[in-house]
N, CA, C and O atoms as a Tinker XYZ file with bonds, in Angstrom:
   352  protein
     1  N      0.852000   -1.170000   -0.007000    73     2
     2  CA     0.003000    0.003000    0.000000    64     1     3
     3  C      0.898000    1.237000    0.008000    63     2     4     5
     4  O      1.958000    1.247000    0.633000    81     3
     5  N      0.460000    2.260000   -0.686000    73     3     6
     6  CA     1.208000    3.505000   -0.781000    64     5     7
     7  C      0.286000    4.651000   -0.348000    63     6     8     9
     8  O     -0.877000    4.713000   -0.748000    81     7
     9  N      0.817000    5.537000    0.460000    73     7    10
    10  CA     0.099000    6.723000    0.885000    64     9    11
    11  C      0.763000    7.918000    0.228000    63    10    12    13
    12  O      1.975000    8.099000    0.350000    81    11
    13  N     -0.015000    8.733000   -0.465000    73    11    14
    14  CA     0.535000    9.931000   -1.093000    64    13    15
    15  C      0.522000   11.070000   -0.088000    63    14    16    17
    16  O     -0.441000   11.276000    0.651000    81    15
    17  N      1.644000   11.811000   -0.090000    73    15    18
    18  CA     1.784000   12.979000    0.769000    64    17    19
    19  C      2.360000   14.102000   -0.037000    63    18    20    21
    20  O      3.072000   13.878000   -1.016000    81    19
    21  N      2.060000   15.295000    0.364000    73    19    22
    22  CA     2.698000   16.456000   -0.246000    64    21    23
    23  C      3.697000   17.003000    0.766000    63    22    24    25
    24  O      3.347000   17.286000    1.912000    81    23
    25  N      4.965000   17.149000    0.320000    73    23    26
    26  CA     5.990000   17.669000    1.237000    64    25    27
    27  C      6.654000   18.869000    0.591000    63    26    28    29
    28  O      6.663000   19.022000   -0.631000    81    27
    29  N      7.194000   19.694000    1.425000    73    27    30
    30  CA     7.969000   20.852000    0.960000    64    29    31
    31  C      9.413000   20.645000    1.348000    63    30    32    33
    32  O      9.718000   20.294000    2.488000    81    31
    33  N     10.305000   20.864000    0.392000    73    31    34
    34  CA    11.724000   20.704000    0.616000    64    33    35
    35  C     12.452000   21.993000    0.220000    63    34    36    37
    36  O     12.063000   22.686000   -0.720000    81    35
    37  N     13.487000   22.283000    0.944000    73    35    38
    38  CA    14.385000   23.360000    0.564000    64    37    39
    39  C     14.873000   23.080000   -0.856000    63    38    40    41
    40  O     15.140000   21.926000   -1.192000    81    39
    41  N     14.997000   24.119000   -1.705000    73    39    42
    42  CA    15.390000   23.935000   -3.095000    64    41    43
    43  C     16.688000   23.157000   -3.236000    63    42    44    45
    44  O     16.786000   22.272000   -4.086000    81    43
    45  N     17.677000   23.467000   -2.425000    73    43    46
    46  CA    18.970000   22.782000   -2.499000    64    45    47
    47  C     18.816000   21.303000   -2.176000    63    46    48    49
    48  O     19.411000   20.452000   -2.836000    81    47
    49  N     18.028000   21.003000   -1.175000    73    47    50
    50  CA    17.800000   19.591000   -0.794000    64    49    51
    51  C     17.055000   18.880000   -1.908000    63    50    52    53
    52  O     17.410000   17.756000   -2.263000    81    51
    53  N     16.046000   19.498000   -2.461000    73    51    54
    54  CA    15.272000   18.869000   -3.550000    64    53    55
    55  C     16.170000   18.548000   -4.745000    63    54    56    57
    56  O     16.075000   17.464000   -5.320000    81    55
    57  N     17.037000   19.485000   -5.118000    73    55    58
    58  CA    17.946000   19.244000   -6.229000    64    57    59
    59  C     18.928000   18.116000   -5.905000    63    58    60    61
    60  O     19.230000   17.281000   -6.757000    81    59
    61  N     19.419000   18.103000   -4.668000    73    59    62
    62  CA    20.352000   17.034000   -4.275000    64    61    63
    63  C     19.656000   15.671000   -4.282000    63    62    64    65
    64  O     20.255000   14.675000   -4.687000    81    63
    65  N     18.407000   15.619000   -3.842000    73    63    66
    66  CA    17.658000   14.356000   -3.867000    64    65    67
    67  C     17.415000   13.918000   -5.319000    63    66    68    69
    68  O     17.564000   12.741000   -5.648000    81    67
    69  N     17.048000   14.855000   -6.167000    73    67    70
    70  CA    16.855000   14.521000   -7.593000    64    69    71
    71  C     18.111000   13.912000   -8.189000    63    70    72    73
    72  O     18.052000   12.912000   -8.905000    81    71
    73  N     19.236000   14.518000   -7.889000    73    71    74
    74  CA    20.506000   14.016000   -8.418000    64    73    75
    75  C     20.805000   12.637000   -7.863000    63    74    76    77
    76  O     21.160000   11.727000   -8.612000    81    75
    77  N     20.664000   12.474000   -6.546000    73    75    78
    78  CA    20.942000   11.191000   -5.915000    64    77    79
    79  C     20.026000   10.105000   -6.428000    63    78    80    81
    80  O     20.470000    8.985000   -6.682000    81    79
    81  N     18.747000   10.424000   -6.585000    73    79    82
    82  CA    17.790000    9.436000   -7.101000    64    81    83
    83  C     18.161000    9.021000   -8.538000    63    82    84    85
    84  O     18.131000    7.837000   -8.874000    81    83
    85  N     18.501000    9.982000   -9.356000    73    83    86
    86  CA    18.907000    9.673000  -10.715000    64    85    87
    87  C     20.158000    8.790000  -10.737000    63    86    88    89
    88  O     20.229000    7.814000  -11.484000    81    87
    89  N     21.139000    9.147000   -9.907000    73    87    90
    90  CA    22.366000    8.350000   -9.829000    64    89    91
    91  C     22.100000    6.938000   -9.338000    63    90    92    93
    92  O     22.754000    5.987000   -9.767000    81    91
    93  N     21.148000    6.810000   -8.449000    73    91    94
    94  CA    20.798000    5.487000   -7.871000    64    93    95
    95  C     19.816000    4.717000   -8.745000    63    94    96    97
    96  O     19.531000    3.549000   -8.482000    81    95
    97  N     19.300000    5.369000   -9.783000    73    95    98
    98  CA    18.364000    4.706000  -10.688000    64    97    99
    99  C     16.998000    4.460000  -10.082000    63    98   100   101
   100  O     16.329000    3.486000  -10.427000    81    99
   101  N     16.581000    5.334000   -9.185000    73    99   102
   102  CA    15.260000    5.198000   -8.570000    64   101   103
   103  C     14.498000    6.501000   -8.691000    63   102   104   105
   104  O     15.071000    7.527000   -9.055000    81   103
   105  N     13.216000    6.467000   -8.390000    73   103   106
   106  CA    12.411000    7.671000   -8.426000    64   105   107
   107  C     12.718000    8.566000   -7.222000    63   106   108   109
   108  O     13.315000    8.135000   -6.235000    81   107
   109  N     12.302000    9.793000   -7.335000    73   107   110
   110  CA    12.431000   10.751000   -6.231000    64   109   111
   111  C     11.748000   10.191000   -4.975000    63   110   112   113
   112  O     12.306000   10.226000   -3.878000    81   111
   113  N     10.518000    9.673000   -5.167000    73   111   114
   114  CA     9.781000    9.136000   -4.041000    64   113   115
   115  C     10.443000    7.909000   -3.432000    63   114   116   117
   116  O     10.482000    7.760000   -2.210000    81   115
   117  N     10.960000    7.038000   -4.277000    73   115   118
   118  CA    11.647000    5.837000   -3.762000    64   117   119
   119  C     12.888000    6.234000   -2.975000    63   118   120   121
   120  O     13.176000    5.635000   -1.939000    81   119
   121  N     13.634000    7.243000   -3.454000    73   119   122
   122  CA    14.829000    7.680000   -2.761000    64   121   123
   123  C     14.453000    8.246000   -1.409000    63   122   124   125
   124  O     15.103000    7.929000   -0.413000    81   123
   125  N     13.398000    9.094000   -1.339000    73   123   126
   126  CA    12.960000    9.665000   -0.074000    64   125   127
   127  C     12.468000    8.573000    0.873000    63   126   128   129
   128  O     12.739000    8.625000    2.073000    81   127
   129  N     11.757000    7.599000    0.347000    73   127   130
   130  CA    11.272000    6.497000    1.166000    64   129   131
   131  C     12.420000    5.744000    1.783000    63   130   132   133
   132  O     12.378000    5.414000    2.969000    81   131
   133  N     13.457000    5.462000    0.996000    73   131   134
   134  CA    14.633000    4.749000    1.506000    64   133   135
   135  C     15.330000    5.583000    2.611000    63   134   136   137
   136  O     15.736000    5.051000    3.644000    81   135
   137  N     15.451000    6.878000    2.363000    73   135   138
   138  CA    16.090000    7.748000    3.372000    64   137   139
   139  C     15.271000    7.789000    4.646000    63   138   140   141
   140  O     15.825000    7.769000    5.745000    81   139
   141  N     13.964000    7.847000    4.509000    73   139   142
   142  CA    13.100000    7.871000    5.700000    64   141   143
   143  C     13.210000    6.544000    6.467000    63   142   144   145
   144  O     13.266000    6.537000    7.697000    81   143
   145  N     13.240000    5.419000    5.730000    73   143   146
   146  CA    13.370000    4.114000    6.380000    64   145   147
   147  C     14.689000    4.037000    7.177000    63   146   148   149
   148  O     14.707000    3.572000    8.316000    81   147
   149  N     15.791000    4.502000    6.559000    73   147   150
   150  CA    17.065000    4.497000    7.266000    64   149   151
   151  C     17.000000    5.345000    8.535000    63   150   152   153
   152  O     17.489000    4.928000    9.585000    81   151
   153  N     16.409000    6.515000    8.446000    73   151   154
   154  CA    16.293000    7.410000    9.616000    64   153   155
   155  C     15.469000    6.758000   10.698000    63   154   156   157
   156  O     15.803000    6.859000   11.879000    81   155
   157  N     14.389000    6.085000   10.313000    73   155   158
   158  CA    13.534000    5.430000   11.311000    64   157   159
   159  C     14.297000    4.253000   11.992000    63   158   160   161
   160  O     14.123000    4.012000   13.186000    81   159
   161  N     15.132000    3.535000   11.224000    73   159   162
   162  CA    15.939000    2.477000   11.842000    64   161   163
   163  C     16.949000    3.050000   12.823000    63   162   164   165
   164  O     17.186000    2.476000   13.886000    81   163
   165  N     17.550000    4.199000   12.459000    73   163   166
   166  CA    18.474000    4.847000   13.374000    64   165   167
   167  C     17.762000    5.216000   14.660000    63   166   168   169
   168  O     18.268000    4.942000   15.749000    81   167
   169  N     16.574000    5.844000   14.548000    73   167   170
   170  CA    15.831000    6.231000   15.721000    64   169   171
   171  C     15.501000    5.011000   16.607000    63   170   172   173
   172  O     15.620000    5.066000   17.831000    81   171
   173  N     15.085000    3.914000   15.955000    73   171   174
   174  CA    14.772000    2.694000   16.685000    64   173   175
   175  C     16.013000    2.174000   17.400000    63   174   176   177
   176  O     15.930000    1.747000   18.552000    81   175
   177  N     17.162000    2.204000   16.730000    73   175   178
   178  CA    18.393000    1.758000   17.339000    64   177   179
   179  C     18.781000    2.611000   18.544000    63   178   180   181
   180  O     19.183000    2.081000   19.580000    81   179
   181  N     18.660000    3.918000   18.410000    73   179   182
   182  CA    18.962000    4.810000   19.510000    64   181   183
   183  C     18.059000    4.571000   20.701000    63   182   184   185
   184  O     18.498000    4.611000   21.850000    81   183
   185  N     16.788000    4.320000   20.413000    73   183   186
   186  CA    15.870000    3.981000   21.515000    64   185   187
   187  C     16.256000    2.677000   22.191000    63   186   188   189
   188  O     16.148000    2.543000   23.410000    81   187
   189  N     16.710000    1.708000   21.387000    73   187   190
   190  CA    17.150000    0.427000   21.944000    64   189   191
   191  C     18.379000    0.608000   22.841000    63   190   192   193
   192  O     18.463000    0.008000   23.913000    81   191
   193  N     19.316000    1.427000   22.405000    73   191   194
   194  CA    20.504000    1.697000   23.225000    64   193   195
   195  C     20.088000    2.401000   24.521000    63   194   196   197
   196  O     20.580000    2.065000   25.598000    81   195
   197  N     19.186000    3.371000   24.413000    73   195   198
   198  CA    18.743000    4.092000   25.620000    64   197   199
   199  C     18.042000    3.133000   26.586000    63   198   200   201
   200  O     18.233000    3.223000   27.799000    81   199
   201  N     17.238000    2.222000   26.053000    73   199   202
   202  CA    16.547000    1.246000   26.918000    64   201   203
   203  C     17.566000    0.328000   27.596000    63   202   204   205
   204  O     17.458000    0.031000   28.786000    81   203
   205  N     18.574000   -0.123000   26.803000    73   203   206
   206  CA    19.622000   -0.971000   27.386000    64   205   207
   207  C     20.365000   -0.228000   28.485000    63   206   208   209
   208  O     20.583000   -0.761000   29.574000    81   207
   209  N     20.755000    1.015000   28.187000    73   207   210
   210  CA    21.503000    1.784000   29.173000    64   209   211
   211  C     20.683000    2.061000   30.425000    63   210   212   213
   212  O     21.228000    2.099000   31.528000    81   211
   213  N     19.371000    2.255000   30.262000    73   211   214
   214  CA    18.508000    2.471000   31.421000    64   213   215
   215  C     18.492000    1.262000   32.346000    63   214   216   217
   216  O     18.361000    1.380000   33.564000    81   215
   217  N     18.630000    0.099000   31.725000    73   215   218
   218  CA    18.594000   -1.133000   32.518000    64   217   219
   219  C     19.969000   -1.561000   33.002000    63   218   220   221
   220  O     20.107000   -2.020000   34.136000    81   219
   221  N     20.992000   -1.418000   32.160000    73   219   222
   222  CA    22.325000   -1.983000   32.455000    64   221   223
   223  C     23.383000   -0.932000   32.760000    63   222   224   225
   224  O     24.508000   -1.275000   33.124000    81   223
   225  N     23.045000    0.319000   32.620000    73   223   226
   226  CA    24.046000    1.362000   32.826000    64   225   227
   227  C     24.621000    1.835000   31.520000    63   226   228   229
   228  O     24.453000    1.184000   30.489000    81   227
   229  N     25.295000    2.958000   31.553000    73   227   230
   230  CA    25.854000    3.559000   30.351000    64   229   231
   231  C     26.899000    2.653000   29.718000    63   230   232   233
   232  O     27.640000    1.962000   30.418000    81   231
   233  N     26.956000    2.660000   28.383000    73   231   234
   234  CA    27.975000    1.924000   27.657000    64   233   235
   235  C     29.360000    2.498000   28.024000    63   234   236   237
   236  O     29.523000    3.700000   28.236000    81   235
   237  N     30.304000    1.627000   28.087000    73   235   238
   238  CA    31.678000    2.078000   28.354000    64   237   239
   239  C     32.307000    2.571000   27.066000    63   238   240   241
   240  O     31.784000    2.328000   25.978000    81   239
   241  N     33.423000    3.261000   27.189000    73   239   242
   242  CA    34.145000    3.745000   26.030000    64   241   243
   243  C     34.576000    2.560000   25.142000    63   242   244   245
   244  O     34.572000    2.656000   23.914000    81   243
   245  N     34.939000    1.463000   25.781000    73   243   246
   246  CA    35.351000    0.250000   25.055000    64   245   247
   247  C     34.190000   -0.336000   24.274000    63   246   248   249
   248  O     34.350000   -0.727000   23.117000    81   247
   249  N     33.016000   -0.399000   24.903000    73   247   250
   250  CA    31.820000   -0.924000   24.205000    64   249   251
   251  C     31.440000   -0.024000   23.028000    63   250   252   253
   252  O     31.092000   -0.523000   21.958000    81   251
   253  N     31.501000    1.260000   23.210000    73   251   254
   254  CA    31.208000    2.173000   22.125000    64   253   255
   255  C     32.222000    1.992000   20.979000    63   254   256   257
   256  O     31.838000    1.947000   19.811000    81   255
   257  N     33.496000    1.889000   21.317000    73   255   258
   258  CA    34.532000    1.686000   20.296000    64   257   259
   259  C     34.297000    0.371000   19.530000    63   258   260   261
   260  O     34.460000    0.325000   18.310000    81   259
   261  N     33.921000   -0.674000   20.237000    73   259   262
   262  CA    33.665000   -1.963000   19.599000    64   261   263
   263  C     32.467000   -1.857000   18.662000    63   262   264   265
   264  O     32.492000   -2.428000   17.571000    81   263
   265  N     31.435000   -1.150000   19.057000    73   263   266
   266  CA    30.278000   -0.948000   18.208000    64   265   267
   267  C     30.592000   -0.133000   16.992000    63   266   268   269
   268  O     30.105000   -0.429000   15.900000    81   267
   269  N     31.407000    0.902000   17.159000    73   267   270
   270  CA    31.817000    1.717000   16.021000    64   269   271
   271  C     32.664000    0.929000   15.046000    63   270   272   273
   272  O     32.537000    1.095000   13.833000    81   271
   273  N     33.541000    0.057000   15.575000    73   271   274
   274  CA    34.378000   -0.798000   14.722000    64   273   275
   275  C     33.539000   -1.758000   13.921000    63   274   276   277
   276  O     33.798000   -1.972000   12.736000    81   275
   277  N     32.525000   -2.349000   14.554000    73   275   278
   278  CA    31.633000   -3.265000   13.872000    64   277   279
   279  C     30.880000   -2.517000   12.758000    63   278   280   281
   280  O     30.767000   -3.003000   11.633000    81   279
   281  N     30.381000   -1.353000   13.092000    73   279   282
   282  CA    29.638000   -0.567000   12.082000    64   281   283
   283  C     30.565000   -0.236000   10.911000    63   282   284   285
   284  O     30.147000   -0.351000    9.759000    81   283
   285  N     31.786000    0.163000   11.166000    73   283   286
   286  CA    32.732000    0.484000   10.089000    64   285   287
   287  C     32.974000   -0.736000    9.215000    63   286   288   289
   288  O     33.027000   -0.606000    7.992000    81   287
   289  N     33.124000   -1.922000    9.808000    73   287   290
   290  CA    33.325000   -3.150000    9.001000    64   289   291
   291  C     32.110000   -3.422000    8.172000    63   290   292   293
   292  O     32.240000   -3.748000    6.992000    81   291
   293  N     30.925000   -3.303000    8.738000    73   291   294
   294  CA    29.698000   -3.553000    7.974000    64   293   295
   295  C     29.545000   -2.586000    6.816000    63   294   296   297
   296  O     29.179000   -2.982000    5.709000    81   295
   297  N     29.827000   -1.313000    7.075000    73   295   298
   298  CA    29.667000   -0.309000    6.009000    64   297   299
   299  C     30.756000   -0.396000    4.950000    63   298   300   301
   300  O     30.550000    0.062000    3.826000    81   299
   301  N     31.889000   -0.961000    5.272000    73   299   302
   302  CA    32.987000   -1.075000    4.312000    64   301   303
   303  C     32.793000   -2.226000    3.360000    63   302   304   305
   304  O     33.521000   -2.345000    2.375000    81   303
   305  N     31.824000   -3.078000    3.636000    73   303   306
   306  CA    31.567000   -4.226000    2.783000    64   305   307
   307  C     32.381000   -5.437000    3.126000    63   306   308   309
   308  O     32.346000   -6.418000    2.383000    81   307
   309  N     33.136000   -5.418000    4.251000    73   307   310
   310  CA    33.919000   -6.579000    4.655000    64   309   311
   311  C     32.983000   -7.770000    4.881000    63   310   312   313
   312  O     33.330000   -8.912000    4.579000    81   311
   313  N     31.840000   -7.496000    5.397000    73   311   314
   314  CA    30.842000   -8.553000    5.622000    64   313   315
   315  C     29.853000   -8.502000    4.468000    63   314   316   317
   316  O     29.526000   -7.419000    3.984000    81   315
   317  N     29.376000   -9.652000    4.022000    73   315   318
   318  CA    28.348000   -9.691000    2.987000    64   317   319
   319  C     27.077000   -9.028000    3.408000    63   318   320   321
   320  O     26.233000   -8.712000    2.570000    81   319
   321  N     26.918000   -8.807000    4.697000    73   319   322
   322  CA    25.723000   -8.187000    5.227000    64   321   323
   323  C     25.634000   -6.719000    4.861000    63   322   324   325
   324  O     24.532000   -6.179000    4.767000    81   323
   325  N     26.751000   -6.064000    4.653000    73   323   326
   326  CA    26.735000   -4.641000    4.419000    64   325   327
   327  C     25.928000   -4.277000    3.195000    63   326   328   329
   328  O     25.163000   -3.314000    3.235000    81   327
   329  N     26.071000   -5.017000    2.106000    73   327   330
   330  CA    25.306000   -4.699000    0.904000    64   329   331
   331  C     23.826000   -4.958000    1.090000    63   330   332   333
   332  O     22.991000   -4.248000    0.530000    81   331
   333  N     23.496000   -5.980000    1.881000    73   331   334
   334  CA    22.063000   -6.248000    2.177000    64   333   335
   335  C     21.479000   -5.156000    3.018000    63   334   336   337
   336  O     20.325000   -4.777000    2.818000    81   335
   337  N     22.244000   -4.629000    3.965000    73   335   338
   338  CA    21.747000   -3.580000    4.841000    64   337   339
   339  C     21.481000   -2.306000    4.047000    63   338   340   341
   340  O     20.467000   -1.642000    4.261000    81   339
   341  N     22.401000   -1.957000    3.119000    73   339   342
   342  CA    22.264000   -0.743000    2.333000    64   341   343
   343  C     21.079000   -0.810000    1.372000    63   342   344   345
   344  O     20.495000    0.227000    1.056000    81   343
   345  N     20.699000   -2.024000    0.890000    73   343   346
   346  CA    19.612000   -2.114000   -0.065000    64   345   347
   347  C     18.245000   -2.003000    0.545000    63   346   348   349
   348  O     17.275000   -1.775000   -0.178000    81   347
   349  N     18.125000   -2.152000    1.829000    73   347   350
   350  CA    16.804000   -2.139000    2.464000    64   349   351
   351  C     16.196000   -0.772000    2.473000    63   350   352
   352  O     15.085000   -0.594000    2.971000    81   351
């Protein structure tokens, strides 16, 4: 199911999205949908971390560093999962 919405974007942002969508071979709407999905996953992840920290205490510098290292590996494509994550 698709819901149509009317949105207003700053001219510079709209042009940048048009360019990115064209480069990615998708429609303007599909590009925005993908960006919104990524942002929603980030928010969900941050809420998960906050809930964990509320229960177990703040993450240590070492835990944060390990998480950042894992993220860097995933985003660099070292793991086959990185490409699957980016396509969602």
